[in-house]
Biopython code that builds the backbone (N, CA, C, O; Angstrom):
import numpy as np
from Bio.PDB.StructureBuilder import StructureBuilder

atoms = [
    (1, "UNK", "N", (-14.041, 3.754, -13.816)),
    (1, "UNK", "CA", (-13.021, 4.055, -12.837)),
    (1, "UNK", "C", (-11.776, 3.251, -13.175)),
    (1, "UNK", "O", (-11.845, 2.049, -13.433)),
    (2, "UNK", "N", (-10.638, 3.932, -13.170)),
    (2, "UNK", "CA", (-9.408, 3.241, -13.497)),
    (2, "UNK", "C", (-8.767, 2.641, -12.230)),
    (2, "UNK", "O", (-9.084, 3.071, -11.122)),
    (3, "UNK", "N", (-7.878, 1.663, -12.383)),
    (3, "UNK", "CA", (-7.281, 0.990, -11.221)),
    (3, "UNK", "C", (-6.498, 1.926, -10.301)),
    (3, "UNK", "O", (-6.503, 1.741, -9.084)),
    (4, "UNK", "N", (-5.833, 2.919, -10.866)),
    (4, "UNK", "CA", (-5.057, 3.859, -10.057)),
    (4, "UNK", "C", (-5.989, 4.688, -9.168)),
    (4, "UNK", "O", (-5.721, 4.878, -7.982)),
    (5, "UNK", "N", (-7.074, 5.171, -9.748)),
    (5, "UNK", "CA", (-8.065, 5.922, -8.984)),
    (5, "UNK", "C", (-8.671, 5.035, -7.899)),
    (5, "UNK", "O", (-8.834, 5.475, -6.761)),
    (6, "UNK", "N", (-9.006, 3.795, -8.238)),
    (6, "UNK", "CA", (-9.601, 2.870, -7.271)),
    (6, "UNK", "C", (-8.644, 2.605, -6.106)),
    (6, "UNK", "O", (-9.072, 2.544, -4.954)),
    (7, "UNK", "N", (-7.357, 2.449, -6.405)),
    (7, "UNK", "CA", (-6.363, 2.214, -5.351)),
    (7, "UNK", "C", (-6.306, 3.396, -4.394)),
    (7, "UNK", "O", (-6.250, 3.205, -3.179)),
    (8, "UNK", "N", (-6.321, 4.614, -4.925)),
    (8, "UNK", "CA", (-6.311, 5.796, -4.071)),
    (8, "UNK", "C", (-7.579, 5.897, -3.238)),
    (8, "UNK", "O", (-7.524, 6.264, -2.065)),
    (9, "UNK", "N", (-8.712, 5.578, -3.830)),
    (9, "UNK", "CA", (-9.959, 5.583, -3.059)),
    (9, "UNK", "C", (-9.875, 4.576, -1.910)),
    (9, "UNK", "O", (-10.284, 4.873, -0.788)),
    (10, "UNK", "N", (-9.347, 3.393, -2.192)),
    (10, "UNK", "CA", (-9.181, 2.374, -1.147)),
    (10, "UNK", "C", (-8.271, 2.866, -0.025)),
    (10, "UNK", "O", (-8.592, 2.710, 1.153)),
    (11, "UNK", "N", (-7.144, 3.457, -0.390)),
    (11, "UNK", "CA", (-6.196, 3.962, 0.608)),
    (11, "UNK", "C", (-6.840, 5.045, 1.472)),
    (11, "UNK", "O", (-6.714, 5.025, 2.697)),
    (12, "UNK", "N", (-7.523, 5.979, 0.838)),
    (12, "UNK", "CA", (-8.139, 7.072, 1.583)),
    (12, "UNK", "C", (-9.271, 6.581, 2.476)),
    (12, "UNK", "O", (-9.429, 7.068, 3.595)),
    (13, "UNK", "N", (-10.058, 5.624, 1.997)),
    (13, "UNK", "CA", (-11.141, 5.091, 2.829)),
    (13, "UNK", "C", (-10.591, 4.295, 4.011)),
    (13, "UNK", "O", (-11.146, 4.361, 5.108)),
    (14, "UNK", "N", (-9.522, 3.553, 3.806)),
    (14, "UNK", "CA", (-8.917, 2.766, 4.887)),
    (14, "UNK", "C", (-8.283, 3.643, 5.959)),
    (14, "UNK", "O", (-8.066, 3.192, 7.084)),
    (15, "UNK", "N", (-7.990, 4.881, 5.620)),
    (15, "UNK", "CA", (-7.382, 5.803, 6.582)),
    (15, "UNK", "C", (-8.377, 6.236, 7.666)),
    (15, "UNK", "O", (-7.981, 6.827, 8.671)),
    (16, "UNK", "N", (-9.659, 5.945, 7.464)),
    (16, "UNK", "CA", (-10.701, 6.295, 8.448)),
    (16, "UNK", "C", (-10.615, 7.753, 8.871)),
    (16, "UNK", "O", (-10.530, 8.059, 10.060)),
    (17, "UNK", "N", (-10.636, 8.628, 7.913)),
    (17, "UNK", "CA", (-10.564, 10.061, 8.167)),
    (17, "UNK", "C", (-11.946, 10.552, 8.593)),
    (17, "UNK", "O", (-12.853, 10.682, 7.771)),
    (18, "UNK", "N", (-12.089, 10.815, 9.859)),
    (18, "UNK", "CA", (-13.381, 11.134, 10.453)),
    (18, "UNK", "C", (-14.046, 12.326, 9.772)),
    (18, "UNK", "O", (-13.468, 13.405, 9.643)),
    (19, "UNK", "N", (-15.265, 12.092, 9.349)),
    (19, "UNK", "CA", (-16.130, 13.105, 8.732)),
    (19, "UNK", "C", (-15.642, 13.607, 7.367)),
    (19, "UNK", "O", (-16.103, 14.645, 6.892)),
    (20, "UNK", "N", (-14.724, 12.888, 6.740)),
    (20, "UNK", "CA", (-14.311, 13.231, 5.385)),
    (20, "UNK", "C", (-15.185, 12.456, 4.407)),
    (20, "UNK", "O", (-15.386, 11.253, 4.574)),
    (21, "UNK", "N", (-15.695, 13.125, 3.407)),
    (21, "UNK", "CA", (-16.447, 12.471, 2.338)),
    (21, "UNK", "C", (-15.499, 12.332, 1.150)),
    (21, "UNK", "O", (-15.025, 13.324, 0.596)),
    (22, "UNK", "N", (-15.236, 11.093, 0.775)),
    (22, "UNK", "CA", (-14.294, 10.806, -0.310)),
    (22, "UNK", "C", (-15.045, 10.051, -1.390)),
    (22, "UNK", "O", (-15.507, 8.931, -1.170)),
    (23, "UNK", "N", (-15.168, 10.672, -2.566)),
    (23, "UNK", "CA", (-15.959, 10.071, -3.631)),
    (23, "UNK", "C", (-15.248, 10.221, -4.977)),
    (23, "UNK", "O", (-14.492, 11.169, -5.191)),
    (24, "UNK", "N", (-15.502, 9.271, -5.880)),
    (24, "UNK", "CA", (-14.960, 9.429, -7.233)),
    (24, "UNK", "C", (-15.677, 10.571, -7.950)),
    (24, "UNK", "O", (-16.854, 10.836, -7.706)),
    (25, "UNK", "N", (-14.958, 11.224, -8.818)),
    (25, "UNK", "CA", (-15.510, 12.314, -9.614)),
    (25, "UNK", "C", (-14.926, 12.172, -11.003)),
    (25, "UNK", "O", (-13.849, 12.700, -11.280)),
    (26, "UNK", "N", (-15.629, 11.460, -11.889)),
    (26, "UNK", "CA", (-15.068, 11.136, -13.196)),
    (26, "UNK", "C", (-13.855, 10.253, -12.983)),
    (26, "UNK", "O", (-13.957, 9.201, -12.352)),
    (27, "UNK", "N", (-12.702, 10.669, -13.503)),
    (27, "UNK", "CA", (-11.456, 9.938, -13.291)),
    (27, "UNK", "C", (-10.642, 10.526, -12.139)),
    (27, "UNK", "O", (-9.467, 10.194, -11.977)),
    (28, "UNK", "N", (-11.250, 11.384, -11.350)),
    (28, "UNK", "CA", (-10.574, 12.066, -10.261)),
    (28, "UNK", "C", (-11.242, 11.720, -8.926)),
    (28, "UNK", "O", (-12.094, 10.833, -8.863)),
    (29, "UNK", "N", (-10.850, 12.426, -7.865)),
    (29, "UNK", "CA", (-11.406, 12.173, -6.533)),
    (29, "UNK", "C", (-11.809, 13.498, -5.903)),
    (29, "UNK", "O", (-11.059, 14.473, -5.948)),
    (30, "UNK", "N", (-12.985, 13.522, -5.323)),
    (30, "UNK", "CA", (-13.501, 14.697, -4.628)),
    (30, "UNK", "C", (-13.478, 14.403, -3.130)),
    (30, "UNK", "O", (-13.969, 13.365, -2.686)),
    (31, "UNK", "N", (-12.901, 15.331, -2.351)),
    (31, "UNK", "CA", (-12.804, 15.158, -0.904)),
    (31, "UNK", "C", (-13.410, 16.383, -0.229)),
    (31, "UNK", "O", (-12.974, 17.512, -0.456)),
    (32, "UNK", "N", (-14.414, 16.144, 0.598)),
    (32, "UNK", "CA", (-15.003, 17.212, 1.395)),
    (32, "UNK", "C", (-14.659, 16.944, 2.852)),
    (32, "UNK", "O", (-14.963, 15.883, 3.396)),
    (33, "UNK", "N", (-14.023, 17.926, 3.468)),
    (33, "UNK", "CA", (-13.602, 17.822, 4.860)),
    (33, "UNK", "C", (-14.533, 18.668, 5.727)),
    (33, "UNK", "O", (-15.244, 19.534, 5.215)),
    (34, "UNK", "N", (-14.529, 18.421, 7.036)),
    (34, "UNK", "CA", (-15.324, 19.286, 7.920)),
    (34, "UNK", "C", (-14.915, 20.749, 7.759)),
    (34, "UNK", "O", (-13.756, 21.051, 7.476)),
    (35, "UNK", "N", (-15.879, 21.655, 7.944)),
    (35, "UNK", "CA", (-15.622, 23.075, 7.699)),
    (35, "UNK", "C", (-14.560, 23.673, 8.619)),
    (35, "UNK", "O", (-14.027, 24.742, 8.321)),
    (36, "UNK", "N", (-14.244, 23.015, 9.717)),
    (36, "UNK", "CA", (-13.213, 23.527, 10.637)),
    (36, "UNK", "C", (-11.803, 23.114, 10.230)),
    (36, "UNK", "O", (-10.834, 23.518, 10.873)),
    (37, "UNK", "N", (-11.673, 22.314, 9.170)),
    (37, "UNK", "CA", (-10.369, 21.847, 8.706)),
    (37, "UNK", "C", (-9.573, 23.004, 8.098)),
    (37, "UNK", "O", (-10.092, 23.755, 7.272)),
    (38, "UNK", "N", (-8.335, 23.139, 8.502)),
    (38, "UNK", "CA", (-7.455, 24.178, 7.978)),
    (38, "UNK", "C", (-6.838, 23.675, 6.672)),
    (38, "UNK", "O", (-5.923, 22.851, 6.688)),
    (39, "UNK", "N", (-7.339, 24.171, 5.550)),
    (39, "UNK", "CA", (-6.860, 23.705, 4.253)),
    (39, "UNK", "C", (-5.418, 24.111, 3.972)),
    (39, "UNK", "O", (-4.746, 23.454, 3.177)),
    (40, "UNK", "N", (-4.929, 25.165, 4.598)),
    (40, "UNK", "CA", (-3.532, 25.542, 4.408)),
    (40, "UNK", "C", (-2.619, 24.448, 4.954)),
    (40, "UNK", "O", (-1.613, 24.118, 4.327)),
    (41, "UNK", "N", (-2.949, 23.892, 6.093)),
    (41, "UNK", "CA", (-2.164, 22.804, 6.671)),
    (41, "UNK", "C", (-2.218, 21.584, 5.763)),
    (41, "UNK", "O", (-1.195, 20.946, 5.515)),
    (42, "UNK", "N", (-3.400, 21.256, 5.268)),
    (42, "UNK", "CA", (-3.564, 20.124, 4.352)),
    (42, "UNK", "C", (-2.730, 20.357, 3.092)),
    (42, "UNK", "O", (-1.974, 19.481, 2.673)),
    (43, "UNK", "N", (-2.869, 21.525, 2.496)),
    (43, "UNK", "CA", (-2.164, 21.850, 1.250)),
    (43, "UNK", "C", (-0.643, 21.790, 1.445)),
    (43, "UNK", "O", (0.074, 21.288, 0.579)),
    (44, "UNK", "N", (-0.156, 22.297, 2.572)),
    (44, "UNK", "CA", (1.287, 22.316, 2.832)),
    (44, "UNK", "C", (1.864, 20.917, 3.046)),
    (44, "UNK", "O", (3.009, 20.659, 2.675)),
    (45, "UNK", "N", (1.090, 20.019, 3.634)),
    (45, "UNK", "CA", (1.579, 18.680, 3.970)),
    (45, "UNK", "C", (1.218, 17.606, 2.956)),
    (45, "UNK", "O", (1.743, 16.494, 3.023)),
    (46, "UNK", "N", (0.344, 17.914, 2.032)),
    (46, "UNK", "CA", (-0.149, 16.909, 1.089)),
    (46, "UNK", "C", (0.942, 16.245, 0.246)),
    (46, "UNK", "O", (0.895, 15.026, 0.087)),
    (47, "UNK", "N", (1.913, 16.962, -0.299)),
    (47, "UNK", "CA", (2.942, 16.278, -1.096)),
    (47, "UNK", "C", (3.690, 15.192, -0.308)),
    (47, "UNK", "O", (3.965, 14.118, -0.843)),
    (48, "UNK", "N", (4.011, 15.468, 0.941)),
    (48, "UNK", "CA", (4.710, 14.478, 1.773)),
    (48, "UNK", "C", (3.815, 13.289, 2.079)),
    (48, "UNK", "O", (4.253, 12.141, 2.020)),
    (49, "UNK", "N", (2.574, 13.565, 2.403)),
    (49, "UNK", "CA", (1.626, 12.493, 2.726)),
    (49, "UNK", "C", (1.386, 11.603, 1.512)),
    (49, "UNK", "O", (1.388, 10.378, 1.627)),
    (50, "UNK", "N", (1.182, 12.214, 0.354)),
    (50, "UNK", "CA", (0.952, 11.454, -0.887)),
    (50, "UNK", "C", (2.171, 10.577, -1.187)),
    (50, "UNK", "O", (2.024, 9.412, -1.554)),
    (51, "UNK", "N", (3.362, 11.132, -1.033)),
    (51, "UNK", "CA", (4.581, 10.365, -1.302)),
    (51, "UNK", "C", (4.666, 9.141, -0.384)),
    (51, "UNK", "O", (5.033, 8.057, -0.838)),
    (52, "UNK", "N", (4.337, 9.299, 0.875)),
    (52, "UNK", "CA", (4.392, 8.187, 1.820)),
    (52, "UNK", "C", (3.325, 7.134, 1.518)),
    (52, "UNK", "O", (3.593, 5.935, 1.594)),
    (53, "UNK", "N", (2.129, 7.581, 1.180)),
    (53, "UNK", "CA", (1.040, 6.643, 0.908)),
    (53, "UNK", "C", (1.232, 5.869, -0.394)),
    (53, "UNK", "O", (0.698, 4.771, -0.548)),
    (54, "UNK", "N", (1.983, 6.430, -1.317)),
    (54, "UNK", "CA", (2.117, 5.803, -2.630)),
    (54, "UNK", "C", (3.310, 4.850, -2.739)),
    (54, "UNK", "O", (3.542, 4.285, -3.808)),
    (55, "UNK", "N", (4.053, 4.664, -1.679)),
    (55, "UNK", "CA", (5.256, 3.835, -1.736)),
    (55, "UNK", "C", (5.004, 2.403, -2.204)),
    (55, "UNK", "O", (5.821, 1.844, -2.936)),
    (56, "UNK", "N", (3.894, 1.804, -1.795)),
    (56, "UNK", "CA", (3.646, 0.400, -2.140)),
    (56, "UNK", "C", (2.589, 0.219, -3.223)),
    (56, "UNK", "O", (1.957, -0.835, -3.299)),
    (57, "UNK", "N", (2.393, 1.222, -4.053)),
    (57, "UNK", "CA", (1.423, 1.113, -5.148)),
    (57, "UNK", "C", (2.049, 0.391, -6.329)),
    (57, "UNK", "O", (3.161, 0.709, -6.750)),
    (58, "UNK", "N", (1.327, -0.575, -6.852)),
    (58, "UNK", "CA", (1.788, -1.335, -8.016)),
    (58, "UNK", "C", (1.106, -0.897, -9.310)),
    (58, "UNK", "O", (1.580, -1.207, -10.403)),
    (59, "UNK", "N", (0.000, -0.181, -9.184)),
    (59, "UNK", "CA", (-0.748, 0.233, -10.359)),
    (59, "UNK", "C", (0.053, 1.238, -11.180)),
    (59, "UNK", "O", (0.787, 2.054, -10.623)),
    (60, "UNK", "N", (-0.088, 1.181, -12.504)),
    (60, "UNK", "CA", (0.581, 2.181, -13.344)),
    (60, "UNK", "C", (0.081, 3.583, -12.972)),
    (60, "UNK", "O", (-1.122, 3.821, -12.873)),
    (61, "UNK", "N", (1.016, 4.486, -12.772)),
    (61, "UNK", "CA", (0.645, 5.839, -12.375)),
    (61, "UNK", "C", (0.104, 6.611, -13.558)),
    (61, "UNK", "O", (0.549, 6.447, -14.695)),
    (62, "UNK", "N", (-0.858, 7.447, -13.264)),
    (62, "UNK", "CA", (-1.399, 8.372, -14.241)),
    (62, "UNK", "C", (-1.887, 9.592, -13.490)),
    (62, "UNK", "O", (-2.216, 9.491, -12.308)),
    (63, "UNK", "N", (-1.943, 10.736, -14.138)),
    (63, "UNK", "CA", (-2.392, 11.932, -13.423)),
    (63, "UNK", "C", (-3.771, 11.719, -12.795)),
    (63, "UNK", "O", (-4.695, 11.205, -13.425)),
    (64, "UNK", "N", (-3.872, 12.130, -11.547)),
    (64, "UNK", "CA", (-5.117, 12.004, -10.796)),
    (64, "UNK", "C", (-5.301, 13.292, -10.010)),
    (64, "UNK", "O", (-4.429, 13.676, -9.231)),
    (65, "UNK", "N", (-6.424, 13.957, -10.210)),
    (65, "UNK", "CA", (-6.689, 15.202, -9.498)),
    (65, "UNK", "C", (-7.498, 14.923, -8.237)),
    (65, "UNK", "O", (-8.452, 14.145, -8.242)),
    (66, "UNK", "N", (-7.089, 15.582, -7.160)),
    (66, "UNK", "CA", (-7.856, 15.578, -5.921)),
    (66, "UNK", "C", (-8.478, 16.962, -5.789)),
    (66, "UNK", "O", (-7.768, 17.967, -5.770)),
    (67, "UNK", "N", (-9.795, 17.014, -5.700)),
    (67, "UNK", "CA", (-10.508, 18.261, -5.476)),
    (67, "UNK", "C", (-10.867, 18.276, -3.997)),
    (67, "UNK", "O", (-11.690, 17.480, -3.546)),
    (68, "UNK", "N", (-10.254, 19.178, -3.246)),
    (68, "UNK", "CA", (-10.365, 19.169, -1.792)),
    (68, "UNK", "C", (-11.042, 20.460, -1.337)),
    (68, "UNK", "O", (-10.649, 21.554, -1.742)),
    (69, "UNK", "N", (-12.064, 20.319, -0.489)),
    (69, "UNK", "CA", (-12.750, 21.512, 0.013)),
    (69, "UNK", "C", (-13.204, 21.288, 1.449)),
    (69, "UNK", "O", (-13.312, 20.156, 1.920)),
    (70, "UNK", "N", (-13.468, 22.402, 2.132)),
    (70, "UNK", "CA", (-13.931, 22.335, 3.506)),
    (70, "UNK", "C", (-15.231, 23.090, 3.733)),
    (70, "UNK", "O", (-15.626, 23.301, 4.880)),
    (71, "UNK", "N", (-15.884, 23.488, 2.693)),
    (71, "UNK", "CA", (-17.133, 24.230, 2.818)),
    (71, "UNK", "C", (-16.954, 25.725, 2.613)),
    (71, "UNK", "O", (-17.894, 26.415, 2.219)),
    (72, "UNK", "N", (-15.754, 26.229, 2.878)),
    (72, "UNK", "CA", (-15.472, 27.648, 2.706)),
    (72, "UNK", "C", (-14.529, 27.906, 1.547)),
    (72, "UNK", "O", (-14.689, 28.873, 0.801)),
    (73, "UNK", "N", (-13.556, 27.040, 1.405)),
    (73, "UNK", "CA", (-12.572, 27.195, 0.342)),
    (73, "UNK", "C", (-12.238, 25.822, -0.224)),
    (73, "UNK", "O", (-12.583, 24.788, 0.349)),
    (74, "UNK", "N", (-11.566, 25.843, -1.350)),
    (74, "UNK", "CA", (-11.185, 24.580, -1.966)),
    (74, "UNK", "C", (-9.901, 24.761, -2.766)),
    (74, "UNK", "O", (-9.507, 25.873, -3.118)),
    (75, "UNK", "N", (-9.271, 23.633, -3.037)),
    (75, "UNK", "CA", (-8.096, 23.649, -3.894)),
    (75, "UNK", "C", (-8.015, 22.330, -4.626)),
    (75, "UNK", "O", (-8.695, 21.362, -4.285)),
    (76, "UNK", "N", (-7.171, 22.312, -5.636)),
    (76, "UNK", "CA", (-6.986, 21.140, -6.487)),
    (76, "UNK", "C", (-5.521, 20.697, -6.377)),
    (76, "UNK", "O", (-4.611, 21.527, -6.387)),
    (77, "UNK", "N", (-5.308, 19.391, -6.272)),
    (77, "UNK", "CA", (-3.957, 18.861, -6.205)),
    (77, "UNK", "C", (-3.867, 17.708, -7.203)),
    (77, "UNK", "O", (-4.730, 16.830, -7.208)),
    (78, "UNK", "N", (-2.847, 17.699, -8.038)),
    (78, "UNK", "CA", (-2.683, 16.652, -9.023)),
    (78, "UNK", "C", (-1.559, 15.708, -8.593)),
    (78, "UNK", "O", (-0.436, 16.133, -8.321)),
    (79, "UNK", "N", (-1.890, 14.424, -8.541)),
    (79, "UNK", "CA", (-0.891, 13.374, -8.270)),
    (79, "UNK", "C", (-0.370, 12.934, -9.622)),
    (79, "UNK", "O", (-1.154, 12.616, -10.516)),
    (80, "UNK", "N", (0.946, 12.912, -9.784)),
    (80, "UNK", "CA", (1.563, 12.502, -11.060)),
    (80, "UNK", "C", (2.169, 11.128, -10.909)),
    (80, "UNK", "O", (2.737, 10.596, -11.862)),
]
sb = StructureBuilder()
sb.init_structure("model")
sb.init_model(0)
sb.init_chain("A")
sb.init_seg("    ")
for serial, (resi, resn, name, xyz) in enumerate(atoms, 1):
    if name == "N":
        sb.init_residue(resn, " ", resi, " ")
    sb.init_atom(name, np.array(xyz, "f"), 0.0, 1.0, " ", f" {name:<3s}", serial, name[0])
structure = sb.get_structure()
């Protein structure tokens, strides 16, 4: 696990996102949300949320994929 991935895992776990399973997946992150989660809302707001959460990161940035699913559908988002 690289430091950038570990930092994101720490941030996501500290957010206490109820019933979200957040786990490393190789050099990426897999997120499973409750099946009632509207992934369109997540997908539409994710760039803004990622930008806000990454403001105080000191680790060297590298591409990191988030694999996000809710049991019915899934999507992939790459942090650059």
